[in-house]
VEXDREN-2710 file (C-alpha; in Angstrom, 1 decimal):
% VEXDREN-2710
k/r/px/py/pz
1/UNK/22.6/3.9/11.5
2/UNK/20.4/2.0/13.2
3/UNK/19.4/2.3/17.0
4/UNK/21.1/-0.4/17.9
5/UNK/23.8/0.7/16.6
6/UNK/23.4/4.4/18.5
7/UNK/22.8/2.7/21.2
8/UNK/26.8/0.7/21.1
9/UNK/28.2/3.2/19.7
10/UNK/27.2/5.6/23.4
11/UNK/28.3/2.9/25.4
12/UNK/31.7/3.0/23.9
13/UNK/31.6/6.7/24.8
14/UNK/31.0/5.4/28.8
15/UNK/34.3/4.7/29.5
16/UNK/35.4/8.3/28.1
17/UNK/33.2/10.4/31.1
18/UNK/36.2/10.8/33.7
19/UNK/37.6/12.6/30.7
20/UNK/35.1/15.2/30.1
21/UNK/36.3/18.8/31.1
22/UNK/33.8/21.0/30.6
23/UNK/34.7/24.6/29.3
24/UNK/34.1/27.9/28.2
25/UNK/33.0/26.8/24.9
26/UNK/30.2/24.6/27.1
27/UNK/27.3/27.4/26.7
28/UNK/27.5/27.1/22.9
29/UNK/27.7/23.5/23.0
30/UNK/24.8/23.5/25.1
31/UNK/23.0/26.1/22.6
32/UNK/24.3/25.7/19.7
33/UNK/23.5/27.6/16.2
34/UNK/21.0/25.0/14.8
35/UNK/22.1/24.3/10.9
36/UNK/18.5/22.2/11.1
37/UNK/16.2/22.8/8.3
38/UNK/14.8/26.2/7.6
39/UNK/11.2/26.6/6.8
40/UNK/11.8/27.6/3.0
41/UNK/8.5/28.7/0.8
42/UNK/7.0/26.2/-1.6
43/UNK/6.2/27.8/-5.4
44/UNK/2.4/27.5/-5.3
45/UNK/2.7/26.5/-8.8
46/UNK/5.2/23.9/-10.7
47/UNK/6.1/23.6/-14.0
48/UNK/3.4/21.0/-14.6
49/UNK/0.6/22.9/-13.2
50/UNK/1.1/20.5/-9.1
51/UNK/-0.5/22.9/-6.8
52/UNK/0.5/22.9/-2.6
53/UNK/-0.7/24.5/0.2
54/UNK/1.6/27.5/0.1
55/UNK/3.9/27.6/2.8
56/UNK/5.7/24.3/4.3
57/UNK/6.9/26.1/7.3
58/UNK/6.2/23.8/10.4
59/UNK/2.8/24.7/12.0
60/UNK/1.1/25.1/8.5
61/UNK/-0.7/22.6/5.6
62/UNK/1.8/20.9/3.6
63/UNK/4.5/20.5/6.1
64/UNK/6.2/16.9/6.5
65/UNK/9.2/16.1/9.2
66/UNK/11.8/16.6/7.5
67/UNK/10.8/20.2/5.7
68/UNK/11.2/18.6/1.8
69/UNK/10.0/21.3/-0.2
70/UNK/7.7/20.4/-2.9
71/UNK/10.5/21.0/-5.7
72/UNK/12.9/19.5/-3.6
73/UNK/10.7/16.2/-3.1
74/UNK/10.4/15.6/-7.2
75/UNK/14.0/16.4/-7.6
76/UNK/15.8/12.9/-8.6
77/UNK/15.6/10.0/-10.6
78/UNK/13.0/9.8/-14.1
79/UNK/11.2/13.0/-13.2
80/UNK/7.9/13.6/-14.0
81/UNK/6.8/10.5/-17.1
82/UNK/3.6/8.8/-16.3
83/UNK/0.8/10.0/-18.2
84/UNK/-3.1/9.6/-17.8
85/UNK/-3.1/6.2/-20.3
86/UNK/-0.2/5.3/-17.6
87/UNK/-1.7/6.2/-14.2
88/UNK/-5.0/4.6/-15.5
89/UNK/-3.4/1.6/-16.7
90/UNK/-1.5/1.2/-12.9
91/UNK/-4.5/1.9/-11.0
92/UNK/-6.9/-0.8/-13.5
93/UNK/-3.5/-3.0/-12.8
94/UNK/-3.0/-2.8/-8.6
95/UNK/-6.9/-3.7/-9.0
96/UNK/-7.9/-6.1/-11.3
97/UNK/-6.2/-9.1/-9.7
98/UNK/-6.9/-12.8/-8.7
99/UNK/-9.7/-11.8/-6.7
100/UNK/-12.0/-11.1/-9.8
101/UNK/-11.5/-14.8/-10.8
102/UNK/-12.1/-16.9/-7.3
103/UNK/-14.0/-14.0/-4.8
104/UNK/-18.0/-14.4/-6.4
105/UNK/-18.2/-17.8/-5.8
106/UNK/-17.3/-17.1/-2.0
107/UNK/-19.2/-13.9/-1.2
108/UNK/-22.1/-16.1/-3.1
109/UNK/-21.5/-19.2/-0.3
110/UNK/-21.2/-16.4/2.0
111/UNK/-24.6/-14.5/1.8
112/UNK/-26.7/-17.0/-0.1
113/UNK/-27.6/-15.7/-2.9
114/UNK/-27.0/-13.5/-6.1
115/UNK/-29.1/-10.8/-5.3
116/UNK/-26.9/-9.9/-2.1
117/UNK/-23.8/-10.7/-3.3
118/UNK/-24.7/-7.7/-6.2
119/UNK/-25.6/-5.6/-3.8
120/UNK/-22.3/-6.3/-2.5
121/UNK/-20.4/-5.5/-5.1
122/UNK/-22.1/-2.1/-5.7
123/UNK/-22.6/-1.3/-2.1
124/UNK/-18.0/-2.2/-2.2
125/UNK/-17.0/0.1/-5.4
126/UNK/-19.4/3.0/-3.7
127/UNK/-17.1/2.5/-0.6
128/UNK/-13.9/2.0/-2.8
129/UNK/-15.4/5.7/-4.5
130/UNK/-16.2/7.4/-1.1
131/UNK/-12.4/6.7/-0.2
132/UNK/-10.7/7.3/-3.5
133/UNK/-12.9/10.8/-3.1
134/UNK/-11.2/11.6/0.0
135/UNK/-7.8/10.2/-1.3
136/UNK/-8.1/12.8/-4.4
137/UNK/-8.6/15.9/-1.9
138/UNK/-5.2/15.3/-0.6
139/UNK/-3.7/14.1/-3.7
140/UNK/-4.6/17.6/-5.0
141/UNK/-3.5/19.3/-2.2
142/UNK/-0.6/17.2/-1.8
143/UNK/0.6/15.9/-5.3
144/UNK/3.8/14.7/-3.6
145/UNK/4.6/10.5/-3.9
146/UNK/3.9/8.4/-0.5
147/UNK/0.1/9.1/-0.5
148/UNK/-0.7/7.8/3.7
149/UNK/2.5/9.2/4.4
150/UNK/2.2/12.6/3.4
151/UNK/-1.8/13.3/4.2
152/UNK/-0.5/12.1/7.9
153/UNK/2.0/14.2/8.0
154/UNK/0.0/17.3/7.3
155/UNK/-2.4/16.4/10.3
156/UNK/-0.6/15.0/13.1
157/UNK/1.9/16.8/13.2
158/UNK/2.7/16.6/16.7
159/UNK/4.5/14.7/18.2
160/UNK/6.8/15.5/15.0
161/UNK/7.4/12.0/13.1
162/UNK/5.7/9.7/15.0
163/UNK/3.3/9.3/12.6
164/UNK/5.6/9.0/9.8
165/UNK/7.3/6.0/12.2
166/UNK/4.4/4.3/13.0
167/UNK/2.9/4.4/9.3
168/UNK/6.9/3.8/8.2
169/UNK/6.9/0.1/9.8
170/UNK/3.0/-1.1/8.1
171/UNK/4.6/-0.2/5.3
172/UNK/8.2/-2.3/6.3
173/UNK/6.7/-4.7/8.3
174/UNK/3.5/-5.3/6.1
175/UNK/4.4/-4.5/3.1
176/UNK/5.0/-6.8/0.9
177/UNK/4.0/-9.2/-2.2
178/UNK/4.1/-13.0/-1.4
179/UNK/0.6/-14.0/-1.8
180/UNK/0.8/-12.3/-5.5
181/UNK/4.2/-14.5/-6.2
182/UNK/2.9/-17.7/-4.4
183/UNK/-0.3/-17.6/-6.4
184/UNK/1.3/-16.9/-9.6
185/UNK/3.9/-19.6/-8.8
186/UNK/1.4/-22.5/-8.3
187/UNK/-0.5/-21.6/-11.2
188/UNK/1.9/-21.7/-13.7
189/UNK/3.3/-24.7/-12.7
190/UNK/-0.2/-26.2/-13.2
191/UNK/-0.4/-24.3/-16.7
192/UNK/3.6/-26.3/-16.8
193/UNK/1.8/-29.9/-15.7
194/UNK/2.9/-30.3/-12.4
195/UNK/-0.5/-30.3/-11.0
196/UNK/1.0/-30.7/-7.6
197/UNK/4.2/-29.4/-6.9
198/UNK/6.4/-29.8/-4.0
199/UNK/6.3/-26.6/-1.5
200/UNK/10.2/-25.8/-2.2
201/UNK/9.9/-25.9/-5.8
202/UNK/6.9/-23.8/-5.4
203/UNK/8.8/-21.5/-3.2
204/UNK/11.6/-21.0/-5.5
205/UNK/9.9/-20.1/-8.1
206/UNK/8.0/-17.6/-6.2
207/UNK/11.3/-16.4/-5.0
208/UNK/12.0/-16.0/-8.6
209/UNK/9.5/-13.7/-9.0
210/UNK/9.8/-11.3/-6.6
211/UNK/14.1/-11.0/-7.5
212/UNK/13.0/-10.4/-11.3
213/UNK/10.5/-8.0/-10.5
214/UNK/12.9/-5.9/-8.2
215/UNK/15.5/-6.3/-10.9
216/UNK/13.3/-5.3/-13.5
217/UNK/12.4/-1.9/-11.7
218/UNK/15.3/-1.0/-10.3
219/UNK/17.5/-1.5/-12.8
220/UNK/15.6/-1.5/-16.3
221/UNK/12.6/1.6/-14.7
222/UNK/11.5/2.2/-18.9
223/UNK/11.3/-1.6/-19.3
224/UNK/9.2/-2.1/-16.3
225/UNK/6.6/0.1/-17.1
226/UNK/6.7/-1.7/-20.4
227/UNK/5.7/-4.6/-18.7
228/UNK/3.1/-2.9/-16.4
229/UNK/1.8/-1.3/-18.9
230/UNK/1.6/-4.9/-21.4
231/UNK/0.3/-6.7/-18.1
232/UNK/-3.2/-4.4/-17.2
233/UNK/-3.9/-3.9/-20.8
234/UNK/-3.7/-8.5/-20.9
235/UNK/-6.1/-8.0/-17.8
236/UNK/-8.5/-6.2/-19.4
237/UNK/-8.5/-7.7/-23.0
238/UNK/-9.5/-11.3/-20.3
239/UNK/-12.4/-9.3/-18.5
240/UNK/-13.4/-7.8/-22.1
241/UNK/-13.4/-12.1/-23.3
242/UNK/-15.7/-13.5/-20.2
243/UNK/-17.9/-10.2/-20.5
244/UNK/-19.0/-10.4/-24.5
245/UNK/-19.0/-14.4/-23.8
246/UNK/-21.0/-13.6/-20.8
247/UNK/-23.6/-12.1/-22.9
248/UNK/-23.1/-14.5/-26.1
249/UNK/-24.4/-17.1/-22.9
250/UNK/-26.9/-14.9/-22.8
251/UNK/-28.6/-14.9/-26.7
252/UNK/-28.1/-18.6/-26.1
253/UNK/-25.7/-19.3/-28.5
254/UNK/-23.5/-21.4/-26.5
255/UNK/-24.0/-24.8/-24.8
256/UNK/-25.3/-23.8/-21.5
257/UNK/-28.8/-24.7/-21.1
258/UNK/-31.5/-22.0/-19.3
259/UNK/-29.1/-18.8/-19.1
260/UNK/-31.0/-17.3/-17.9
261/UNK/-32.0/-19.4/-14.7
262/UNK/-29.7/-17.5/-11.8
263/UNK/-31.7/-14.2/-12.8
264/UNK/-35.2/-15.3/-11.8
265/UNK/-35.8/-15.0/-7.3
266/UNK/-32.8/-13.7/-6.7
267/UNK/-32.6/-13.4/-3.1
268/UNK/-33.5/-17.2/-2.7
269/UNK/-31.2/-18.2/0.3
270/UNK/-30.2/-14.9/1.3
271/UNK/-28.3/-14.8/4.7
272/UNK/-29.6/-13.3/8.2
273/UNK/-26.2/-13.1/9.6
274/UNK/-24.4/-9.9/9.2
275/UNK/-21.3/-11.7/10.1
276/UNK/-21.7/-13.4/7.0
277/UNK/-22.5/-9.7/5.4
278/UNK/-19.0/-8.3/7.0
279/UNK/-17.1/-11.1/6.2
280/UNK/-17.8/-11.4/2.7
281/UNK/-17.3/-7.4/2.3
282/UNK/-13.9/-7.8/3.4
283/UNK/-13.1/-10.0/0.3
284/UNK/-15.1/-7.5/-1.9
285/UNK/-13.0/-3.7/-0.5
286/UNK/-9.8/-6.2/-1.2
287/UNK/-11.3/-7.1/-4.4
288/UNK/-11.4/-3.6/-5.3
289/UNK/-7.9/-2.2/-3.3
290/UNK/-5.9/-0.6/-5.6
291/UNK/-7.4/2.7/-6.4
292/UNK/-5.0/5.4/-4.0
293/UNK/-1.6/3.9/-6.2
294/UNK/-0.6/6.9/-8.5
295/UNK/-1.1/8.9/-5.3
296/UNK/2.0/6.9/-4.2
297/UNK/3.8/7.8/-7.0
298/UNK/2.6/11.2/-7.8
299/UNK/6.5/12.6/-8.0
300/UNK/5.9/10.4/-10.9
301/UNK/3.5/11.9/-12.5
302/UNK/3.2/14.5/-15.4
303/UNK/0.6/17.4/-14.6
304/UNK/0.0/15.4/-11.1
305/UNK/-3.1/16.8/-10.4
306/UNK/-4.8/17.1/-13.4
307/UNK/-4.1/13.0/-13.9
308/UNK/-4.8/12.5/-10.5
309/UNK/-8.6/13.5/-11.1
310/UNK/-8.7/11.7/-14.7
311/UNK/-6.9/8.8/-13.7
312/UNK/-8.4/7.7/-10.2
313/UNK/-12.3/8.2/-10.9
314/UNK/-11.4/6.7/-15.0
315/UNK/-9.9/3.3/-13.2
316/UNK/-12.0/2.6/-10.7
317/UNK/-14.5/2.8/-12.8
318/UNK/-13.8/1.0/-15.8
319/UNK/-13.2/-1.9/-12.6
320/UNK/-16.3/-1.8/-11.6
321/UNK/-18.2/-2.0/-15.3
322/UNK/-15.8/-5.2/-15.9
323/UNK/-16.8/-6.9/-12.7
324/UNK/-20.3/-6.7/-12.8
325/UNK/-20.4/-7.8/-16.1
326/UNK/-18.7/-10.9/-14.9
327/UNK/-20.4/-11.3/-12.3
328/UNK/-23.3/-11.6/-14.9
329/UNK/-21.5/-14.0/-17.1
330/UNK/-20.4/-16.2/-13.7
331/UNK/-24.0/-16.5/-13.2
332/UNK/-25.0/-16.8/-16.5
333/UNK/-23.2/-19.9/-17.1
334/UNK/-23.8/-21.3/-13.4
335/UNK/-26.7/-21.5/-11.2
336/UNK/-25.8/-20.6/-7.9
337/UNK/-26.3/-24.4/-6.5
338/UNK/-23.8/-25.4/-9.0
339/UNK/-21.2/-23.0/-7.6
340/UNK/-21.4/-23.8/-4.6
341/UNK/-21.0/-27.3/-4.3
342/UNK/-18.8/-27.4/-7.4
343/UNK/-15.6/-27.2/-5.2
344/UNK/-14.1/-24.8/-7.7
345/UNK/-13.6/-21.3/-7.9
346/UNK/-16.6/-19.3/-10.1
347/UNK/-14.1/-18.5/-13.0
348/UNK/-12.8/-22.2/-13.3
349/UNK/-16.7/-23.3/-14.4
350/UNK/-17.3/-20.7/-16.1
351/UNK/-14.5/-21.7/-18.8
352/UNK/-15.6/-25.5/-18.3
353/UNK/-19.3/-24.8/-18.9
354/UNK/-19.2/-22.4/-22.2
355/UNK/-15.9/-24.6/-23.4
356/UNK/-14.7/-27.8/-22.1
357/UNK/-12.5/-29.0/-19.9
358/UNK/-9.3/-27.8/-21.9
359/UNK/-10.0/-24.5/-21.9
360/UNK/-10.7/-24.7/-18.0
361/UNK/-6.9/-25.4/-17.8
362/UNK/-6.5/-22.0/-19.7
363/UNK/-7.1/-20.0/-16.5
364/UNK/-4.3/-21.0/-14.7
365/UNK/-2.5/-18.7/-17.2
366/UNK/-4.6/-16.5/-17.1
367/UNK/-4.5/-16.1/-12.8
368/UNK/-0.7/-16.2/-13.0
369/UNK/-0.6/-13.4/-15.3
370/UNK/-2.6/-11.7/-13.4
371/UNK/-1.4/-12.3/-10.2
372/UNK/2.3/-11.3/-11.8
373/UNK/1.1/-8.1/-12.7
374/UNK/-0.3/-7.3/-8.8
375/UNK/3.3/-8.1/-8.2
376/UNK/4.8/-5.7/-11.2
377/UNK/1.8/-3.1/-9.9
378/UNK/2.6/-3.5/-6.2
379/UNK/6.8/-4.0/-6.2
380/UNK/6.7/-0.4/-8.1
381/UNK/4.3/1.9/-5.9
382/UNK/6.1/0.0/-2.7
383/UNK/9.5/1.1/-3.9
384/UNK/8.3/4.5/-3.8
385/UNK/6.8/4.7/-0.5
386/UNK/9.8/3.6/0.5
387/UNK/12.1/5.3/-0.8
388/UNK/10.4/8.9/0.5
389/UNK/10.0/7.0/3.8
390/UNK/14.1/7.5/3.5
391/UNK/13.8/10.7/2.4
392/UNK/12.8/12.5/5.7
393/UNK/15.0/10.9/7.9
394/UNK/13.9/7.8/9.1
395/UNK/16.8/6.2/11.1
396/UNK/17.3/2.8/8.8
397/UNK/20.1/0.8/8.6
398/UNK/23.4/2.3/7.3
399/UNK/22.1/5.6/7.0
400/UNK/18.6/6.9/5.0
401/UNK/20.9/8.3/2.6
402/UNK/21.8/5.2/0.8
403/UNK/18.1/4.1/1.3
404/UNK/16.9/7.1/-0.2
405/UNK/18.6/7.6/-3.3
406/UNK/17.5/6.6/-7.1
407/UNK/21.5/4.6/-7.7
408/UNK/22.1/3.2/-9.8
409/UNK/19.3/3.7/-12.5
410/UNK/17.6/6.7/-11.8
411/UNK/14.9/4.4/-10.2
412/UNK/14.7/3.6/-6.5
413/UNK/16.2/0.1/-6.0
414/UNK/17.1/0.8/-2.4
415/UNK/14.1/1.3/-2.0
416/UNK/12.9/-2.0/-3.6
417/UNK/15.3/-4.0/-1.8
418/UNK/13.2/-2.9/1.4
419/UNK/10.1/-4.2/-0.4
420/UNK/11.9/-7.5/-1.4
421/UNK/13.4/-8.2/1.6
422/UNK/9.4/-8.8/4.2
423/UNK/8.8/-10.8/0.7
424/UNK/11.5/-13.4/0.6
425/UNK/11.2/-14.1/5.0
426/UNK/6.9/-14.6/4.3
427/UNK/8.1/-16.7/1.6
428/UNK/10.6/-19.1/2.4
429/UNK/9.1/-18.9/6.3
430/UNK/5.4/-19.9/7.1
431/UNK/3.4/-22.9/6.0
432/UNK/0.7/-21.2/3.3
433/UNK/-2.6/-23.6/5.1
434/UNK/-2.6/-21.6/7.4
435/UNK/-0.1/-18.8/7.7
436/UNK/-0.4/-17.1/4.2
437/UNK/-4.5/-16.9/5.0
438/UNK/-4.1/-15.2/8.4
439/UNK/-0.5/-13.0/7.4
440/UNK/-3.0/-11.3/4.5
441/UNK/-5.6/-10.1/6.7
442/UNK/-2.9/-9.2/9.3
443/UNK/-2.1/-7.0/6.4
444/UNK/-5.3/-5.2/5.7
445/UNK/-5.8/-4.4/9.6
446/UNK/-3.8/-1.4/10.2
447/UNK/-3.7/-0.4/6.6
448/UNK/-8.0/0.2/8.0
449/UNK/-6.7/1.7/10.8
450/UNK/-4.5/4.4/8.6
451/UNK/-7.7/5.4/6.4
452/UNK/-9.3/5.9/9.3
453/UNK/-7.2/8.4/10.9
454/UNK/-6.3/9.8/7.1
455/UNK/-10.9/10.0/6.8
456/UNK/-10.9/11.6/10.0
457/UNK/-8.4/13.9/9.8
458/UNK/-9.6/15.0/6.7
459/UNK/-12.4/16.6/9.3
460/UNK/-10.0/17.8/11.2
461/UNK/-7.8/19.9/8.1
462/UNK/-11.0/21.5/7.0
463/UNK/-11.4/22.6/10.1
464/UNK/-7.5/23.7/10.7
465/UNK/-7.8/25.3/7.2
466/UNK/-11.0/25.9/5.2
467/UNK/-9.6/28.6/2.7
468/UNK/-6.8/26.0/1.7
469/UNK/-6.1/25.6/-1.7
470/UNK/-8.1/22.4/-2.8
471/UNK/-8.2/21.3/-6.1
472/UNK/-10.8/18.6/-5.7
473/UNK/-12.9/19.3/-2.7
474/UNK/-15.3/15.6/-1.6
475/UNK/-18.5/16.1/-1.3
476/UNK/-18.5/15.5/3.4
477/UNK/-21.2/13.3/3.2
478/UNK/-19.1/11.0/0.6
479/UNK/-16.8/11.9/4.1
480/UNK/-19.3/11.2/7.0
481/UNK/-19.9/7.4/4.8
482/UNK/-16.7/6.4/4.1
483/UNK/-15.5/7.1/7.9
484/UNK/-18.2/5.3/8.8
485/UNK/-17.8/2.7/6.9
486/UNK/-13.7/2.3/7.8
487/UNK/-14.6/1.7/11.9
488/UNK/-17.2/-0.7/10.9
489/UNK/-14.6/-2.5/9.3
490/UNK/-12.1/-2.0/12.3
491/UNK/-14.7/-3.6/14.6
492/UNK/-16.1/-6.1/12.3
493/UNK/-13.5/-8.5/13.6
494/UNK/-13.7/-9.0/16.4
495/UNK/-17.2/-10.4/16.1
496/UNK/-17.3/-13.5/16.6
497/UNK/-18.0/-15.2/13.3
498/UNK/-21.5/-17.4/12.0
499/UNK/-19.0/-20.6/12.0
500/UNK/-17.3/-19.2/14.7
501/UNK/-13.9/-20.0/14.4
502/UNK/-13.3/-17.5/10.7
503/UNK/-11.4/-18.5/8.0
504/UNK/-7.5/-19.2/10.1
505/UNK/-8.2/-21.9/12.0
506/UNK/-6.6/-23.1/13.9
507/UNK/-6.0/-19.3/14.9
508/UNK/-8.8/-17.9/17.0
509/UNK/-10.7/-15.1/14.7
510/UNK/-9.9/-12.2/16.9
511/UNK/-5.9/-12.3/16.4
512/UNK/-4.7/-11.1/13.4
513/UNK/-6.5/-7.6/14.6
514/UNK/-4.2/-8.0/17.8
515/UNK/-0.7/-9.0/15.7
516/UNK/-2.2/-5.6/13.2
517/UNK/-2.1/-3.5/16.1
518/UNK/0.9/-4.9/17.6
519/UNK/2.4/-4.0/15.0
520/UNK/2.0/0.0/15.3
521/UNK/2.2/-0.4/18.5
522/UNK/5.6/-0.9/17.7
523/UNK/6.2/1.8/15.6
524/UNK/5.3/4.1/17.9
525/UNK/7.8/2.2/20.4
526/UNK/10.7/2.4/17.8
527/UNK/9.5/6.1/17.7
528/UNK/9.9/7.0/21.4
529/UNK/13.8/5.1/21.2
530/UNK/14.9/7.1/18.6
531/UNK/13.1/10.7/19.2
532/UNK/12.8/10.5/23.3
533/UNK/14.7/8.4/25.2
534/UNK/17.7/7.5/23.4
535/UNK/18.7/11.2/23.4
536/UNK/17.9/11.3/26.9
537/UNK/19.8/9.4/28.4
538/UNK/22.9/9.7/25.7
539/UNK/22.6/13.3/26.2
540/UNK/22.0/14.5/22.7
541/UNK/19.1/15.9/20.3
542/UNK/18.8/15.5/17.0
543/UNK/18.6/18.5/14.3
544/UNK/17.4/17.2/10.6
545/UNK/19.4/19.5/8.0
546/UNK/19.2/18.4/3.8
547/UNK/21.5/17.3/1.6
548/UNK/21.3/16.9/-2.2
549/UNK/22.6/13.1/-3.5
550/UNK/24.8/12.9/-6.6
551/UNK/21.8/11.4/-8.7
552/UNK/19.7/14.9/-7.4
553/UNK/17.9/13.2/-4.5
554/UNK/16.9/15.8/-2.0
555/UNK/17.1/14.0/1.6
556/UNK/16.7/15.1/5.4
557/UNK/19.4/13.5/7.1
558/UNK/19.2/13.9/11.1
559/UNK/22.0/14.5/13.1
560/UNK/23.0/13.5/16.7
561/UNK/24.4/17.4/18.5
562/UNK/26.1/17.0/22.0
563/UNK/23.4/18.7/24.5
564/UNK/25.2/17.1/27.8
565/UNK/28.3/16.8/29.2
566/UNK/28.7/13.3/30.6
567/UNK/30.8/12.1/28.1
568/UNK/33.1/13.2/25.6
569/UNK/31.2/12.8/22.3
570/UNK/34.0/13.6/19.1
571/UNK/34.3/9.5/18.8
572/UNK/31.1/9.2/18.3
573/UNK/30.7/10.0/13.9
574/UNK/27.6/11.0/14.0
575/UNK/27.6/13.3/16.4
576/UNK/28.5/17.3/15.9
577/UNK/30.2/18.8/19.9
578/UNK/32.5/21.3/20.3
579/UNK/35.0/21.2/23.1
END
């Protein structure tokens, strides 16, 4: 039950105030035998070779609010079925979206020169590598699904459940895939011969995408893996095609004249405005986003520690190589002046200059399928994040057992539905022109706050538990560099941009970080109502206990136990009390 149900049920109980009489068992009721979560020692290694810090009792590294052991957390579902190849493709498929087809032209327009553009792509890669190494240390220490949820719980243990609920609010409210669905819809409709579709035709197509992907992963999970791998392989093929074509262009074997023109005086025209570089860096980091995807699904990964240490660097490294050579290909096919004045994306200009007008139309199909791949990957990961949140006992409508289950096909369909709901709302709700860029910015800012707390937590855990087993240990200057970068990315949105208005006019440039912070504050208030105010007002305490679902999933169920004599709680189905 949600908090609203708790309030309504508690109000009903007030009518019984006068009927309550203290009895000889009252002291037992005040100090009941707590059938809570016991501190169980998890094995150093499971059958796959994964290792986690020894004991998960409260106060130890690896502790989670729900008290699930390593093996209990991985129980249920399809088990460990993702190998190195699938995990590498999962990372590549999530990183390579539509950004590489459009971001280079935006970056060039912001920073003014080809040389500055390449420096940002390299710097963005280095920042991403530092972040990846931080997540590798955490992921190999705690090889559980959930990603940042697990790492925040391991570090910020008090107040209990606070970090979990704040992360849950961000993950559920802002964990949608609406933008990818809209990009797919608009591009596929253009490819189908409808260059100016009505907003509702576009939205209907986007809804069909998100519902289909949800059912794909929820009812046919093995087919969903094949589709993910297939779309990621398609993205690799397209970028390889662009890279090889760029080499051919540089060799002078196409209709492009003077293909090396962009590589003379590469820093001419560079911007001297720091805000321009900050804005461009946000776009670059967004293009690299997705390197932590495997951390969210480690319960489904074979030999998770070894696989994570291979797939993470391999996937991000391959994407960097593709991105670097794709940019070289783009600038070989068009001069900076052409890109700035063309009014189209750099990839569109590349196809037109090299292959002609008809080939330019084919790009819409490539962009559509690339966006679809992002939706498929993000939905797969987000459904498992939501399932992990439900396993910990977070209060959700209809009880958290349903949302934590792998019903009905050994896949977290209920967790996928949690992801579906905000996606549908965003697709149907706001007008696209202003709302979508703003929503994307809002979606990203709390993620940067989470990144800051995760990397700060790494230093704290190093200090507090220096001897804890760490299969991978990040070099501390890398972690510090990522900490500085995360801090800058939190401050930069408040700096006045060069154009004075930002990229979401008429909305003020500083509004989206304020909204992002507000979302996290809502999570803190929700935690306070659940854990502090309602128990104090209505006289109960929250007692966690583990339950095994029919599908094998182990879930923490938080029950309410009466500690007040103000009313008879026997009528309340979720409060245990003695007479």
